Structures are given as C-alpha cells and as structure tokens.
N, C-alpha and C positions, 0 to 999 in steps of 0.2 A: 715218132720220135720228135722231141722238142729241139728246136734250134737254139743255140747259145744266145742269140741276139733277141729272141722272142720271150716275152714273159710267160709264166706258167699257163695262163688261160689262152694263149695263142694269139694275143693281139699283135698287130704289126705296127702299131703306132705308140708313141709314149703317152702316158697319162696326161690329162689336161693340167695346166698350171692353174694355181689359184687366181681368180679374177678373169678367167678366159671368157670370151664372148661367142664361142662356137655355137652354142645353143640359143643365142639371143635372136629372136625373130623381129621384134619391133621395139621392145624396151618399155612399153607402157605399164608393165607390171614389175619392172626391175628397179629396185631402189637405187642401184648404182647408175643405171642409165638415166633415170629421172633426175638424180642429183647432178650428173654431168650437164644435162640439158638445162636444169634450173640455174646453174651458174651462168650460162649464156643468156638466159632470159633475164636474170638479175642485172647483168652488165648492161643489157639493152634498156631495161627499165630505168636504171639510174641515168641513162642518157636522155630519155624523154620525160622523166618525172623525177628530177633531183630532190624534190621535197620529201620523198619517201625514205631518204637516207638518214633517218633519225631513229633513235632507239625505240621510241614509243610506237613506231610503225613496224618494227621488226616481226612480231608474230603474224600480222596481216600480210606483210610482204612475203614472208616464208610460205604461207599457205597459198598465196597468189602464184608465186613462181613455181611451186611444186605442181599445182593444178594446171598451169599453163604448159609446163614441160610435159606432163602426162598427156594432156590433150594434143599437143603437137606431135608427140611420138605416135600416138594412136591414129591420129588423122593422116599422117604421112603414110603409115602402113595401109590404112584403109584405101587411100587414093592410089597406091601402087599395086594393090592386090586385085586379082580377078574375082576372088571370092569375098563375099561379105560375111564378116564374123559378127553375129548379133551381140555377142558378149563384148567384143572390142568396141563396137558401135555404142553400146550402153556406157562403157567406161569413158569413151571419148566425149559423149554427150554430158555425162555427169561432171567430168573434169572441166568441160567448157562452161557449164552453168556455174560451177564454183569459181572458176577464173573470172567470169563476168561479174559475179556478185562481189568478189573480193576487189576486183578492179574498180568497180563502181564505188565501193567503200573507200578505196584509196584515192579517189578523185581522177581516175583514168578514163572515165567516160565524160561526155559533156555535162550530163545531169549530175553525175557524181562530183565533178570538179566544181560546179556551181554550188552544190550542197556543202562541200568542204570549205569553199570560200566564205559562204554565209556563216558556217559554224565558227570559222576562225575569226571573222569580223565580229560576230556576236560574242565570242570569247574575249576578244580584245576590248570590246565595249564593256563587258561585264567586269573585266579586270580594272579598266579605267574607272568604272562606277564604284567598285569596291575601294579603290585607292582614294577616290574623292570622298567617300563616306568615312574612311579611316581618318583622312586629313580633317574633315569637318568635325568628327568626334574629338580629335585632339584639340582643335580650336575651342570647342565648347568646354572641354575639361580645363583648358588653360584659362578661359574667361572666368569660370566658376572659382578656380583656385585664386585668381587675381582678385575677384570680388570678396572672397572670404578673407584674403590677406589684407584688403583695404578696409574692412569693417573694423572699427575700434572695439576692442574687447574691454569691458569694464568689469573687473572681477568683483568690485565692491557691490555693484548692482545685483549680480548673481547671488552674492552672499546675503544681501539684505532681503532679497526675494525669498530665499530659502528659509531665512530666519522668520520672516513674516508668516510663511506657511506653517511653520512649526508651532507658533504661538496662537494660532486661531482656533 
C-alpha cells in the first residue's frame, strides 16, 4: 500500500529544488560553482591589479578568473581527497596552465608585468611620435600655403606666355 505522504515511486524525501548542490562533489565541472568562485577571484584580482578593470581587458580577465576558479576548486578537492582522480588532476593542471598564461598576459607575473609596462611605454611613445608627426605635417602644410599666398600672381605674364606658345 502507498502512504498518502509518499510519492507514487515510494520516495521518502521531496524532490530536489532547482539549483541544489546535493550532488556537487567539488564543482570543477559545474558552471555555477565556477561562476561563484570566479566572482571571488575577480574581486581579489581587482584589489591586487586594479589596471585590469578596463573594458579592453574584459575578455582576458574573464578567461583568467574562470580558469583560476576551476583550478582552485579542483585543487581543493584533490588535496582533501584520499584518492587521486587522474581526470580531475588533468583538469586542474590544464586550468592552472591557462590561468598562468592569462595572468602573465595581464601583467600578473613579474615578467608579464615588465612586458606590459614596456608595451604601454612603447605605445605612449608611438602615440607621442604620431602626434609629433601630425603637428610637423600641419606646420609644413601651413608654410607651403603661406609661401603660395605670398607669391605674387601675374595674370598678364601667364596670358602672354600662353599667347607666345600659340603663335610659334
């Protein structure tokens, strides 16, 4: 017989609510768990590297925080577990490599920071050089315009030359 309080299949507990974490073991494969950890990573990142809070860094920052979050979740589970999961170890290693690469590109390593500073300095120098060239070009054009404006134009000389050419 079925009890009035029990569902038809005989379960003694209610069904899981949407968004439950009952089956979550470590979260390294869970988009939701990674997104939650990524928010924490992003907050910390902005504390130590405020220069990455610019729109042009957004895609790289997103990839970095996602990889770092996945690596942290996997690493924490690997350290807490008695059994080694080769698949999880591979996921943690791949995420750590991606996080390192993206961190280096964002200037979060000593070498990456030095490269970023050199690129910024070179870019500023290039912008300054382009601005100097633009100004120099304007000066040249202004001088040429002034020279042409200062030259007397003698329309009668041009007319006489043209007439002399026709009669020859």
